[in-house]
MARKE-340453 format. One record per atom (N, C-alpha, C, CB): x, y, z; residue in three letters. Coordinates in steps of 0.1 Angstrom, whole numbers, plus 5000, padded with zeros to 4 digits. Atoms other than C-alpha are relative to their C-alpha. Glycine has a CB too. Example, Ala and Ser with C-alpha at 12.3 -4.5 7.8 and 13.67 -1.06 7.14 Angstrom:
<atoms>
500949885000ala;512349555078ala;500950125000ala;499050005012ala;499149895000ser;513749895071ser;499250115008ser;500450054986ser;
</atoms>
This chain:
<atoms>
500049954989met;486149784610met;500249935010met;499250065001met;499750104990gly;487549494628gly;501549974997gly;498949864998gly;499550055002arg;490649324630arg;500149865004arg;500650055001arg;500650104994pro;490248964627pro;501549915013pro;499349914986pro;499350044986ala;492048784661ala;500249874998ala;499050035015ala;499350165000leu;494248454661leu;499449965013leu;502049985000leu;500650074982asn;492948234691asn;498950065003asn;501250025015asn;500749875001arg;490248474691arg;499149945014arg;498950044983arg;500950054988gln;488548434729gln;499050145004gln;501149955016gln;500749914998pro;485548614741pro;500550115012pro;498849935003pro;499849874992asn;485848954758asn;499650045011asn;499850094996asn;500650004989ala;485248924793ala;499950145006ala;500749915008ala;500049854993leu;486249304803leu;499150054994leu;501250094999leu;500749925006leu;484149444777leu;498449955004leu;500550014986leu;500850064993thr;481349194787thr;499450055013thr;500549905001thr;500049954982his;481849304826his;499550144999his;501850015007his;500549824999trp;481649684816trp;498550024994trp;501250114989trp;501250015007leu;478749624790leu;499049985010leu;500149884989leu;500650054987asp;476849464819asp;499950155010asp;501249875008asp;500249924993arg;477549714841arg;499250144997arg;501050015004arg;500549875006ser;476650034820ser;498649994997ser;500850044987ser;501550044998gly;472949874818gly;499850024982gly;498950135013gly;500049995016leu;473449934776leu;499749854993leu;501550064994leu;499650125006ser;472249634755ser;501150054983ser;498449914997ser;499250005013asn;474249574720asn;499750084990asn;500049904994asn;500649895013val;472049804699val;500350115005val;498450004995val;499649864992gly;472650064728gly;501150064997gly;500149995014gly;498749984999leu;475950054728leu;500450044985leu;500749885007leu;499950015014ala;476050044687ala;499450164998ala;499049864993ala;500449904998arg;473950354691arg;500650145003arg;499549965007arg;499749924990ala;475550554715ala;501450044992ala;500049935016ala;498949975004val;478850504698val;499950054986val;500849895001val;500249895014ala;477650634664ala;499650135002ala;498849954989ala;500349894995gln;476350914681gln;501250115004gln;499249965012gln;498949934995leu;479351014697leu;501249984990leu;500449945014leu;499250015011ala;481650954665ala;499750124991ala;499749884993ala;500849885009arg;479251174646arg;500850175005arg;497850005006arg;499749864993ala;479851474674ala;501250024997ala;499950025016ala;498850004997arg;483451424672arg;500649994988arg;500349915009arg;499549995014gly;483751414633gly;500349884991gly;501250075001gly;499950165005his;484251044628his;498749954992his;500249905014his;501350035010arg;481351014599arg;500049854995arg;500150094987arg;500250105005gln;482450694589gln;500249885008gln;500750014990gln;500350104992val;482150514620val;498649965004val;500750035010val;501450014998thr;478750374619thr;499949825005thr;499150064983thr;500250144993pro;478750044643pro;498649954998pro;500350005016pro;501550054999asp;475649824642asp;500249885011asp;499349934983asp;500250094990glu;474549544666glu;500749904998glu;498849965003glu;499450155002ser;476049264650ser;501950035002ser;499549934982ser;498749924999arg;479649484651arg;500349955015arg;499850194998arg;499850044982val;479149454691val;500149885000val;498950045011val;499850114997arg;478449094691arg;501849964998arg;499149934991arg;498250035002arg;482049074675arg;500950055005arg;500750024990arg;499449924986trp;483549304699trp;500349905012trp;498850125007trp;500650074987leu;481849074725leu;501049865001leu;498249964998leu;499450145004ala;483248774708ala;501549974996ala;499449954990ala;498750025003gly;486948864707gly;500550094987gly;500049844999gly;499449945007glu;487249104680glu;500850135003glu;499350014991glu;499549894998thr;489449404680thr;499950134992thr;500849975001thr;500349875013pro;488049764666pro;501050054997pro;499250125003pro;498649895006arg;490449964647arg;499550155007arg;499950034977arg;500249864998glu;490950314660glu;499050104990glu;501550054998glu;500149934982pro;489350544671pro;499049945007pro;499650165002pro;501150034994leu;486650304680leu;500349935015leu;499249924992leu;499750014987pro;488250174715pro;499750125008pro;501449965002pro;500349884988glu;488350514731glu;498350074999glu;501450154997glu;501649935003leu;484750624713leu;499249875010leu;499550014979leu;500750094991ile;483450284734ile;500550035013ile;500249854995ile;499349974988ala;485750364763ala;499050145007ala;501750044995ala;500849874999ser;484050714763ser;498849995004ser;500050074990ser;501849995001val;480050624760val;499949885014val;499049924980val;500350064987leu;480750344791leu;500450045010leu;500349915001leu;499549964990ala;482550514809ala;498950135005ala;501550054995ala;500949874994glu;480050824811glu;499249915007glu;499150114988glu;501150074992arg;477250534818arg;500249965016arg;499649864993arg;499350044989val;479450394850val;500350105009val;500949944997val;499849874989gly;480450724865gly;502049965002gly;498549985020gly;498950024997leu;484050594860leu;500950034986leu;500149875008leu;499250005010pro;487050674838pro;500649864997pro;501050105002pro;499450085004leu;488050424813leu;500950004985leu;499149925001leu;499149955012thr;490350364785thr;499449844992thr;502150035003thr;499550105007gly;490850074756gly;500149895007gly;501150034995gly;499450114993pro;492749864775pro;499249925012pro;501350075005pro;500650044984asp;490449854806asp;498849924990asp;499350155015asp;500750095006leu;487949664779leu;500549944995leu;499250034995leu;499550145003gly;490149444770gly;500250004985gly;498949875005gly;499549995014phe;491249594736phe;501850065002phe;498850124990phe;498549975000ala;495249554733ala;500350124996ala;500849924994ala;499349915003ser;497549874731ser;500850015002ser;499750085001ser;499050004996ser;500949914727ser;500450155009ser;500649974988ser;500049884989arg;500150234749arg;499849955016arg;498650124996arg;500650104986val;499249994778val;501150055009val;500249804998val;498850004988ile;500950094811ile;499949895010ile;500050135007ile;500150114988arg;501649814833arg;499750035011arg;501149935004arg;499749994981val;501049824866val;500249925009val;499050055007val;499350094994asp;501849494874asp;501749995002asp;499649904993asp;498749975000arg;505549614869arg;500450125010arg;500450034987arg;500149884994pro;507249854890pro;500750134989pro;500849985017pro;499749915010asp;508750034860asp;499350094991asp;500649954993asp;500849895003leu;506450294854leu;500850134996leu;499150035013leu;499449895007pro;506950624834pro;499950125012pro;499050034986pro;499949874988trp;508050934858trp;499650114993trp;501650055008trp;500649855010asn;505551194841asn;498049995009asn;500049944973asn;501149964995ala;502151314854ala;498849924991ala;499950175000ala;501350055007ala;499751174825ala;500549825004ala;499950054980ala;499850174999gly;501450794830gly;499749985012gly;501349924997gly;500750004988thr;500750824868thr;498949985004thr;500150075004thr;501449974998val;497550924863val;499349854994val;499550144991val;500650125007glu;496650604840glu;500549885010glu;500549984984glu;499750144997ala;498450384859ala;499050005014ala;501949965004ala;500850034984ile;496450464896ile;498649984994ile;500150165013ile;501749995008ala;492950504872ala;500149864999ala;499750104982ala;500250165004his;493650154858his;500049945015his;501449934987his;499950084992leu;494949974891leu;498450055011leu;501750015006leu;500949994988thr;492150144914thr;498749944991thr;499750185008thr;501150095013arg;489250034883arg;500049835005arg;500850014980arg;499850154998ser;490949674886ser;499649965016ser;501649964996ser;500550094987glu;490649634924glu;498650045006glu;501150025013glu;501549984994leu;487149784929leu;499049934991leu;499550175001leu;500950085008met;485349604898met;500249884996met;499850044991met;500350135005leu;486949324884leu;500249865009leu;500849984988leu;499650094988pro;487048994900pro;501049945001pro;499249915001pro;498850044998his;490248824913his;499949895014his;501050135002his;499850094991thr;491448564934thr;501450025008thr;499949864993thr;498649984996arg;494248604957arg;499949905015arg;500450205001arg;499850114988asn;495648364984asn;501350025009asn;500149844991asn;498850044992gly;498748265005gly;501250074989gly;500249825004gly;498750005007glu;500948254975glu;500350104992glu;500149884992glu;499849885005asp;500148604965asp;501550044998asp;499350095007asp;498549945002ala;503648714980ala;501249934992ala;500650035013ala;499050085010ala;505548474960ala;499950134984ala;499349794996ala;500049925020his;504548744929his;500450165000his;498150014990his;499449875002ile;505749034944ile;501450034991ile;500350035014ile;498649985006his;508949204927his;500750035014his;500150134988his;499249994990his;512049214948his;501650024991his;499749875010his;498650005007gly;515849274944gly;500050144989gly;500249844990gly;499949885009glu;517049474914glu;498850014994glu;501150004990glu;501550005006gln;513649404896gln;499150145008gln;499249825005gln;500849924997leu;512149624920leu;501150135002leu;499049955012leu;499249884995leu;514849864935leu;500750084985leu;501449925011leu;499849935012thr;516249954899thr;498850114994thr;500349884989thr;501249925008pro;513050124887pro;499950115007pro;498549934999pro;500449944986leu;512550274921leu;501350125003leu;500149865014leu;498849904996ala;516250454924ala;499750154990ala;501749924996ala;500249925011his;514850664894his;499250145010his;498949914986his;500449894994trp;513150864923trp;500550095005trp;499449995005trp;499449864994thr;515451074935thr;500650074991thr;501149985010thr;499549885012ser;516351244899ser;498550014995ser;501449954985ser;501249945010ala;512751254888ala;499650135002ala;498749925002ala;500449854998lys;511351574879lys;498850015000lys;500350094991lys;501550035001gly;507551634885gly;499650114985gly;499250045018gly;500349965012thr;505751704851thr;498750074998thr;500049904993thr;501349954999val;502551874864val;499950104996val;499550005009val;500149875006thr;501352144844thr;498650075004thr;500349994983thr;501349965000gly;498152344848gly;498649944989gly;500350135000gly;500950065009gln;494952194833gln;498750114997gln;499449855006gln;501049895000pro;492752484817pro;498849975001pro;500050084990pro;501650025005tyr;489052494812tyr;499849994985tyr;499150135004tyr;500350075016thr;488052284781thr;499149945001thr;500849904993thr;501450044997glu;485152134774glu;499749885006glu;499350004988glu;499950134990thr;486351814787thr;500449995012thr;500749914996thr;499749984984arg;487251984819arg;499150105004arg;501550045005arg;501249944996gly;484252134829gly;500050045014gly;499049934998gly;500349964986arg;484952164864arg;501650075010arg;499449845008arg;498449984993his;487752374886his;499849985013his;500850174999his;500050034983ile;488852284915ile;501450055005ile;499749825006ile;499349894996gly;491152464938gly;500749905016gly;498950165002gly;498950084990met;493052364974met;498549955010met;501650135010met;501250064995thr;489152324990thr;499849865002thr;499150054993thr;500350145003glu;488852004973glu;501249955006glu;499849964984glu;498650064993val;492651914984val;499849985015val;501350104998val;500350004985glu;491951975020glu;499349905002glu;499450135007glu;501450144994gly;488451775017gly;501349835000gly;497949974978gly;499350155003leu;491051465004leu;500849995012leu;501049984985leu;499550004991gln;493551525030gln;499549945016gln;500450104998gln;500850014989glu;490951545058glu;499549845000glu;498850124999glu;500350165001leu;489451205044leu;501049875005leu;499949984983leu;498950104998thr;492951045047thr;500349985016thr;501250054992thr;500250004983arg;493251135082arg;499349935005arg;499550115006arg;500650084995met;490250975089met;500049824998met;499150064996met;500150145004phe;490750655071phe;501449955006phe;500049984984phe;498650044995arg;494350635087arg;499549935015arg;501250155003arg;500250044985asp;492450615120asp;499149905001asp;499450125009asp;500450094999ser;490450375112ser;501049875000ser;499250014992ser;499150074998asp;493250195102asp;500549935012asp;500550044996asp;499450034988asn;494750215133asn;499349955009asn;500550105005asn;501150074992arg;491550115152arg;500049854998arg;498650064996arg;500450155003leu;490449815134leu;500749924991leu;498849994995leu;499250065009gly;493149705110gly;499550044988gly;500049855002gly;499949955014gly;493349735071gly;498649974992gly;501249934993gly;501050085009met;490749515058met;498850034999met;499849885002met;501449975002leu;487349665068leu;499850154989leu;499350035017leu;499749875006ser;488350005052ser;500449994986ser;501050075008ser;498950005016arg;490649905018arg;499350054992arg;500749854992arg;500849965010lys;487849954993lys;499650104999lys;499349944998lys;500849864999ala;486250245005ala;501350074995ala;499250055018ala;498549935002val;490150385004val;500249974985val;501349935011val;499750055015val;490750234968val;498850094993val;499849814998val;501149935007ala;487150394957ala;500450175001ala;498349965008ala;499949845003gln;488050754972gln;501450044992gln;500250095016gln;498849985007met;491550724953met;499550014987met;500949905002met;500749995010ala;489850654922ala;499150114996ala;499549915000ala;500749865001asp;487550954927asp;500950144998asp;499150015015asp;498949844999ala;490551204934ala;501149974984ala;501550015024ala;499049995010thr;492651044905thr;499150044984thr;500949825000thr;500949975009ala;489651084883ala;499850194997ala;498649925006ala;500049855001met;489551484892met;501650074993met;499750065017met;498549965005leu;493451494884leu;499849974983leu;501549895008leu;499950055016asp;492551354846asp;498850084995asp;499849824996asp;501549935008ala;489151554840ala;499550125006ala;498549915002ala;500549834994cys;489051904862cys;501150084996cys;499950035018cys;499449905000ala;490452214857ala;500950055010ala;499250074999ala;499749964991tyr;493352334878tyr;501350094998tyr;500049905007tyr;498949945000thr;496352534883thr;501149925003thr;499950095008thr;498650104998glu;499952384883glu;500249975017glu;501650104994glu;499450024987ser;500552464922ser;498749905007ser;500350175007ser;501050134997val;496852284930val;500449874994val;498650034995val;499550105007gly;497852024906gly;501149945008gly;500450044986gly;499050074991arg;500851934927arg;499649965012arg;501150065001arg;500450024988arg;499351954957arg;498549875001arg;499750165004arg;501450115000leu;496351724946leu;500849834999leu;498750054981leu;499150165001phe;499051444935phe;500349965012phe;501650004992phe;499649994986ala;500751504966ala;498649905009ala;500250185005ala;501150054992ala;497451424983ala;499349874996ala;499050095002ala;500250175004val;496651124960val;501049955003val;499849954986val;499250084996ala;499850994969ala;499949955017ala;501450054995ala;500650004987asp;499051035005asp;499249885004asp;499150105002asp;501150104995leu;495850835006leu;500249874992leu;498350064996leu;499850145002gly;497350584984gly;500949895007gly;500350014990gly;498950134992ser;500150465008ser;498949995013ser;502250085007ser;501050014988val;497150455032val;499249884990val;499150175006val;500450115009ala;495450225005ala;500749855000ala;500250054987ala;499150095000ala;498350025000ala;500449945016ala;501250064993ala;499950064988trp;499349995037trp;498749905007trp;500450125009trp;501050104995met;496049845043met;499749854991met;498650084999met;500050145006ser;496149585014ser;501649935004ser;499850014983ser;499050084990phe;499349495034phe;499649915008phe;500650085008phe;500250064989asp;497749435064asp;499049904998asp;499650095010asp;501050105002ser;495249265048ser;500549844991ser;498850084991ser;499450095005gly;497649015035gly;500049994981gly;499549885007gly;500049975016leu;497049164996leu;501550044995leu;498850144995leu;498749945000his;500749184991his;500250064985his;501249895004his;499949935014thr;500849224951thr;499050134996thr;499549884989thr;501149825002ser;498049504952ser;500850075008ser;498150035008ser;499249894995ala;500049664981ala;501050054992ala;500649975012ala;499149975008gln;503349684961gln;499650084991gln;500449924995gln;500649915008gln;501249824932gln;499850125003gln;499149964996gln;500749884997leu;499550054950leu;501150105004leu;498849985012leu;498849924998phe;502850184969phe;501050064988phe;500949915008phe;499249935014val;504750204933val;499150134995val;500149884985val;500849855008thr;501950434919thr;499950145010thr;498049944996thr;499949944986ala;501850604954ala;501450115000ala;500049875012ala;498449935001leu;505650694946leu;500150074991leu;501349924999leu;499949925014his;505150834914his;498950125001his;499649884984his;500949864997ala;502351074925ala;500650085011ala;498349975004ala;499049944993ala;504651174954ala;500850114992ala;500849915005ala;498949925009ser;507151264926ser;499350114993ser;500649914988ser;500849895011glu;504351454904glu;499950115012glu;498049944993glu;500449904987gly;503451614940gly;501450115002gly;499749905016gly;498849914992arg;507451754945arg;499849985018arg;499850194996arg;500050054988asp;507251574978asp;500849925004asp;499049965003asp;499250104997pro;510251404988pro;499949955011pro;501050014998pro;500050034989val;509651355022val;498849865002val;499850145007val;501150125003leu;506051175013leu;500949934991leu;498550034991leu;499550095012gly;508051004988gly;500849905008gly;500950074988gly;499350034991ala;510350885016ala;499149925007ala;500750105006ala;501050104994his;507350745037his;499549904993his;498950055005his;500650125005ile;506150545012ile;500849914997ile;499350024989ile;498950154998leu;509450345007leu;500449965014leu;501650024994leu;499850074987gln;509750295044gln;498649905003gln;500250135012gln;500750095001cys;506550145039cys;500049884995cys;499350044997cys;500050115011met;507249935011met;501249915009met;500450054981met;499550074988ala;510549855035ala;499349935005ala;500450075009ala;500450044988arg;508549725062arg;499449884992arg;499150115009arg;500850165008gln;506349485035gln;501549925000gln;499150034977gln;498950075002met;509549385025met;501149905010met;500550084994met;499850064987ser;510749305058ser;499249865004ser;499750115011ser;501150164996his;507549065065his;500149924994his;498549994999his;499950115011leu;508248895036leu;501549944999leu;499550064986leu;499050055000gly;511548795044gly;501350074994gly;499749904997gly;498949945011his;513549035018his;500750135004his;499250024986his;499249904991ile;515649185046ile;501050124990ile;501049905009ile;499249925008asp;518149315021asp;499550094993asp;500549934994asp;501049895006asp;515749504999asp;499350095009asp;498849924992asp;500649904991ala;514149625031ala;501150145004ala;499549905016ala;499149944994leu;517449785041leu;500250114988leu;501149915004leu;499749925016asp;518149895003asp;498650124998asp;500049844982asp;500849915001leu;514750095004leu;500050115011leu;498949944999leu;499949934989val;515350255038val;501150124995val;500349905014val;499049945003his;518550365023his;499750094989his;501149914998his;500849935015leu;516750524988leu;499250105006leu;498849904989leu;500849884994ala;514550715012ala;500850125006ala;499249965010ala;499249874994gln;517050885033gln;500750104990gln;501249945008gln;498849935013tyr;519250964999tyr;499250094993tyr;500749884987tyr;500849945006gly;516251084982gly;499550135004gly;499349945000gly;500749914992ala;514751285011ala;501050075006ala;499049945010ala;499149964991arg;518251415022arg;500150175002arg;501149954996arg;500149864996arg;517551795016arg;498950055007arg;500150084990arg;501149964992gln;514151825031gln;499549915011gln;498850024991gln;500450074990ala;513751555055ala;499850045016ala;500849914999ala;500349944987ser;512051645089ser;501049915010ser;498249995004ser;499850064988pro;513651525124pro;499349885000pro;499650075011pro;500650114996ser;510851305125ser;500449864990ser;498650044999ser;499850105012thr;511351125090thr;501649935002thr;499850094984thr;498750035000leu;515351105098leu;500049905013leu;501050135001leu;500050084988ser;514450955133ser;499349844994ser;499050085013ser;500650115006met;512150705115met;500649924997met;499450004992met;499350065008leu;514250595090leu;501149935006leu;500350084991leu;498750104991ala;517350515115ala;499549895008ala;500950085011ala;500750074991ala;515150345134ala;499549864995ala;498950085005ala;500250135005leu;514050085113leu;501449964994leu;498949994989leu;498750105004glu;517550065098glu;500649945014glu;501350094991glu;499650074989ala;518449965133ala;499649854998ala;499350065013ala;500750125000arg;515849705130arg;500649864988arg;498450064997arg;499450095014phe;517049575095phe;501249955004phe;500350084986phe;498550064998his;520749575105his;499749905013his;501350145005his;500450134992ala;519449325135ala;499449874994ala;498950055010ala;500550135009leu;517749105112leu;500649934992leu;499150024994leu;499050045010leu;520849095090leu;501149965009leu;500550124990leu;499150054991gly;522849035123gly;501650104999gly;500149844995gly;499149925001phe;524849335120phe;499450115015phe;500250054982phe;500449964988ser;524549425158ser;500350165005ser;500449915009ser;499649904998asp;526849705159asp;499750144993asp;500949984998asp;500749915008glu;525549895129glu;498350025004glu;500249954987glu;501049954994ser;522049865145ser;500350075011ser;499149925004ser;499949914988glu;523250005177glu;500450134995glu;500949965012glu;499749885003arg;524750305160arg;498550054993arg;501350014990arg;501049915006ala;521550365136ala;499150055011ala;499249924988ala;501449924989ala;519450355171ala;500450125007ala;499649915014ala;499249894992gly;521850615188gly;499450124991gly;501949985000gly;500149895010arg;521050835153arg;498550025002arg;500749984984arg;501449965002ala;517250785155ala;499650095015ala;498949864997ala;500649924990glu;517450885190glu;500150145004glu;500449955010glu;499349834998glu;519451205185glu;498950084993glu;501750034992glu;500749895005ala;517351325157ala;498449985006ala;500149994983ala;501049974995phe;514051245177phe;499850125008phe;499949905005phe;500249894990thr;515051495204thr;500050154991thr;501350005011thr;500449865010arg;514951775173arg;498650024996arg;500649994986arg;501549995005ile;511351705165ile;499350105008ile;499249855001ile;501049894998asn;508852005165asn;498849954993asn;500450154995asn;501550085006pro;505351835160pro;499550094991pro;498649975011pro;501049925010ala;503752175146ala;500950014989ala;499550165004ala;499549995011glu;506552165120glu;500049824993glu;501550095004glu;499950135004glu;506251795110glu;498849974990glu;499949915012glu;501050055009pro;504151665079pro;499049935008pro;500549924988pro;501150104993pro;500651505087pro;500449874999pro;498650014993pro;499450155000his;501951175076his;500949955013his;501049994988his;499250024989met;504251175103met;499249975014met;500850135001met;500549994985ala;502051205132ala;499849875005ala;498650085001ala;500150144996phe;501950845135phe;501549975011phe;500049894984phe;498850024996phe;505750835146phe;500350125012phe;501050014985phe;499849954990asp;505650925180asp;501149955010asp;498950015004asp;499150074991arg;507750845215arg;499749864999arg;499950045015arg;500550114999ala;505850545217ala;500449934989ala;498850005004ala;499450115015glu;506650395177glu;501450005003glu;499750074981glu;498450044998leu;510350475184leu;500349925011leu;500950125002leu;499250094989cys;510650285216cys;499549894993cys;499750015018cys;500150145006ala;508749995197ala;501049984989ala;498449974994ala;499150095010thr;510950005169thr;501449955002thr;500250084989thr;498850044992leu;513750005188leu;500249885010leu;500350095005leu;500550114990gly;512449785213gly;500249854993gly;498450045005gly;499850125008val;512049515185val;501449964997val;499250024988val;498750035006ala;515449585170ala;500949935011ala;500750144993ala;499450044991his;516949495205his;499649835005his;499850105011his;500550125003gln;514849195206gln;500749914988gln;498650024998gln;499250105011ile;516149045174ile;501549965004ile;500150094985ile;498450034995ala;519649115186ala;500549905011ala;500650145006ala;499450094988ala;519348955218ala;499749854995ala;499250055015ala;500450155004lys;517748645199lys;501149944992lys;498749984992lys;498750045007ser;520748595179ser;501650015009ser;500150114987ser;498650004986asp;523448685209asp;499949895004asp;500050115015asp;499350104992thr;525248415223thr;500850035009thr;500549924995thr;498849984986thr;527448605246thr;498750075014thr;501750184994thr;500249954986val;526748755282val;498950144997val;501650045008val;500649905004arg;525149035263arg;498450015000arg;500550024989arg;501350015006arg;521948885255arg;499150025013arg;499849854992arg;501149964983ala;520248925292ala;500050174995ala;500949975023ala;500149845003gln;521249315285gln;499250054987gln;501550064997gln;500949965008arg;519749355252arg;498449935002arg;500649974987arg;501450034996ala;516549165264ala;499850125006ala;499749875008ala;500749894991glu;516149385293glu;499950124995glu;500550025011glu;500249845008lys;516449725269lys;499149954992lys;501450094991lys;501150025009ser;513949555247ser;498650005008ser;500249864993ser;501050034993val;511549495275val;499850155007val;500249865010val;500149884996arg;512149835289arg;499650144988arg;501350025006arg;500749965010leu;511549975256leu;498450004997leu;500549944990leu;501650115005leu;508249755245leu;499250075014leu;500349755002leu;500849954993thr;506849865277thr;499750165002thr;500449945009thr;500549845000glu;507150265276glu;499749974989glu;501050145001glu;501149975012ala;505650225242ala;498649955004ala;500449934987ala;501550024994leu;502750055258leu;499750095008leu;499749875007leu;500549934989asp;502250285284asp;499650164993asp;501150005012asp;500049875007leu;502750585258leu;498750034987leu;501550014994leu;501050035013arg;500050435231arg;498850075004arg;499649844997arg;501349974999pro;497150605226pro;498749904997pro;500150084992pro;501250125000asp;493550425229asp;499849964986asp;498550055005asp;500050025015asn;493450445188asn;500749894994asn;500550114994asn;498650085006arg;496850225183arg;499649915002arg;501550015005arg;500250174995val;494749885190val;501049934992val;498449924997val;499050115006arg;497149715163arg;501350025006arg;500150014985arg;499150004998ser;499849865173ser;500349985016ser;500550094994ser;499850084985met;499649765211met;500049874997met;498850035012met;499850145004ala;499149425196ala;501149964999ala;499449974990ala;498550015002phe;502549455183phe;501049995011phe;500450094993phe;499049974985asp;504049565213asp;499649875013asp;499350185010asp;499850114991arg;502849275234arg;500549904994arg;499149965006arg;499250125008leu;504049025208leu;501750045002leu;499550004982leu;499250004999gly;507149175208gly;500749995014gly;500250064994gly;499750024983leu;507349165250leu;499849824998leu;498550095015leu;500250134997ala;506148805247ala;501349934992ala;498449964997ala;498950085011arg;509148705217arg;501350055010arg;500150084980arg;498749974991thr;511948895244thr;499849925010thr;500150145005thr;499950104988his;510748685275his;500349864996his;498749995008his;499350155005leu;511048385253leu;501449984997leu;499649954988leu;498850025006val;514348435241val;500950005014val;500550134988val;499150004986val;515748455279val;499349885008val;499950175011val;500550124991gly;513548155291gly;498850025007gly;501049955010gly;501349954993glu;510548365307glu;498949964997glu;499850114999glu;501250095005leu;507848135299leu;498750055008leu;500449815003leu;501649934992ala;505148295324ala;499950114996ala;500050035017ala;500449865005gly;505748655311gly;499549974983gly;501450125001gly;500750045012ala;505648495275ala;498349974997ala;500749894996ala;501550014999arg;502548365283arg;499050055001arg;499749965005arg;500549884996glu;501048645300glu;499550144986glu;501450035012glu;499849915011glu;502248875269glu;499049954990glu;501550004994glu;500950035011thr;500448665245thr;498849975003thr;500449904992thr;501249974995ala;497348645263ala;499550154996ala;500049975015ala;500349885002ala;497049015260ala;500250014987ala;500750085008ala;500449975015ala;497749035223ala;499449924995ala;501050034992ala;501150085004val;495348765218val;498750094999val;499949895010val;501149944995gln;492748975233gln;499950134993gln;500150015015gln;500349855008leu;493749305213leu;499849914984leu;501950165000leu;500349975014phe;493949115177phe;498649924999phe;501249964989phe;501950035006gly;490049015185gly;499550134998gly;498649925012gly;500749885002ala;489649365180ala;500450074987ala;500350095012ala;499749945015val;491149425147val;500249874994val;501350124997val;500150125009thr;491249235116thr;501550004990thr;498450014988thr;498849975008ser;495049215104ser;500749884999ser;501050115005ser;499250145002thr;496948925090thr;501550015004thr;500049954984thr;498549994995arg;500049075099arg;499949975014arg;500650154997arg;500150094981val;499049005138val;500149914998val;498850005010val;499850085000ala;498448725126ala;501149915000ala;499550014995ala;498750045003asp;501548645111asp;500849975013asp;500750104992asp;498749964984arg;503648775145arg;499449855007arg;499550215014arg;500650084988leu;501248545165leu;500849824993leu;497750035002leu;499350135004ile;502548215144ile;501450005000ile;499749964987ile;498750005000glu;505748325144glu;500549975014glu;500550124995glu;499850014989leu;505848345180leu;499349855004leu;499550135008leu;500250135000his;503747995178his;501449905001his;499149984988his;499050065001asp;506447855163asp;501450005008asp;500150044989asp;498849964987glu;509448005184glu;499949955012glu;500150145003glu;500350084986ala;507747825215ala;500249864998ala;498350015006ala;500050175001glu;507947495203glu;501149925008glu;500249954985glu;499050034994pro;511547435216pro;499449955017pro;501150144998pro;500149994986phe;509647475251phe;498249975002phe;500750165005phe;501250074998ala;506347285244ala;499849905008ala;499749954990ala;499750124986ala;507247005272ala;499350125009ala;502149945007ala;500549944990thr;506147295295thr;498850044997thr;500750095004thr;501249965003his;502847405304his;499550154998his;499349955010his;500049875008glu;503347765297glu;500050034990glu;500650075002glu;499749995015ala;504647725266ala;499149944993ala;501249954997ala;501450085006ala;501847455256ala;498750105000ala;499649845011ala;501449945001asp;499047685266asp;500450124994asp;499150015013asp;499849885008leu;500748005249leu;499649954984leu;501750045002leu;500150045019arg;500847775211arg;498249985002arg;501249794992arg;501550035000glu;496947655225glu;499350144993glu;499349975018glu;500549855002gln;496048025227gln;500150054987gln;500750095008gln;499849965017ile;497648125192ile;499149924994ile;501549984992ile;500850115009gln;496147815178gln;498450044997gln;500049835009gln;501449955000his;492647915187his;499650154994his;499649995016his;500349855005ala;492848295177ala;500250014987ala;500950105005ala;499550005016val;494548255143val;498749894992val;502049924997val;500950105007ser;491847945136ser;498650044999ser;500049885007ser;501149975000ser;488648155143ser;499750034989ser;499750075007ser;500549955016pro;486448185112pro;499850155001pro;498549934994pro;500349825004ser;485948575118ser;501250034995ser;499750125013ser;498849945002lys;489448615113lys;500649944986lys;501049975013lys;499350045010pro;491748635082pro;500749864999pro;501050105000pro;499150124995gln;493348305078gln;501450004994gln;499249864996gln;498750015005pro;497048305074pro;500849864997pro;500750075008pro;499550175001his;499147995062his;501049975011his;500849964985his;498950014987trp;500847825091trp;501449944992trp;499449885014trp;498450065002ala;504547725085ala;499949874998ala;501250035013ala;
</atoms>
């Protein structure tokens, strides 16, 4: 009933889920034997000693992994598979790599596995986490298939194992929850609500896997799960959990593909591009924007086109391509004039005039920093104008965005040596940082701290650096790694 294992080690995953289920070894053996009989496997009769062997590292033969998973899944209220219990399988989907299969079943399995591990299994993450993300061809090659992948969702008819019918009411409820979580992220940062969003994503994925629905409802539900997944990934990114964020982004992109929603897919790719840029992979960030533009080219709304062009302007500026940055900024402005808010998808609600101004303002600030000609002052002036307009237009709930706007202004003032203005904007940014939990804001504060070092002998710059040191070292804040 089992295979001997070389270098056998205790099965920590099975122990974890057995403890959560509340079953004893005897109880698990009896429940598995009862389920086996019900499914026609009369030769399967495990006892308590066999369970002890599983816990010690023995891998049971088929169909036992599936039977054990079914028993424990019913007890803990979450879908489980043999690999989730530590039983090796050649069919395991590796969520730690971006090359997932482009089909509905694989997408459901990947999201379910990822959300279970996020919610339940112990792990330790620190600042080295960012070193383990995928980038370059390792990331971009598998994602390029997004542009040609065809949705494989079919209707899921009622069966004994699919005892609940769902329709658009459930989809609309999930969409409403996603809007609520987005608002929380904007107000407070990603760390506070991240686990709640991942838990909701797990529940929604369980509906995809276990409920009955029509093909059209299935596609809409996949799209809703994709949108929620993008929020979970963004919150992980904002919390400094970069590996988790990338894995969630990739699975969300697959769900958007199954939902046949290329515009949502483009939104997810631009989120990934922002993460790549934050971590210094600027070429990858620009490639992801280009992939989003190409994949959504037939359906992209003016808001999507404007957002992607604005990001393109920022990334070109980071790469030192000022002329390309200017041209992309012009395309962003032109596309923005064609936006009709009533016709835009819900996930694009964040991209308003304030967001456009902020993105382009930062692009000009970056260009000014690298410009050694007389145009530096002009670029800096344009940056200040755009970032000030962004601040004036921001709604009150966009607290983190306002902190970024203030930081952009401080860095622009620093570029042209206006130290008093830089100190004033830093103080405002630090005050806003006190209202959010965001390692991204902390990272930007530290960048400003380092950029002010050449002026450290002045009172204004010394005070600016001291404010930042005090803010990011607070015990109540997530602790970024100082350069």
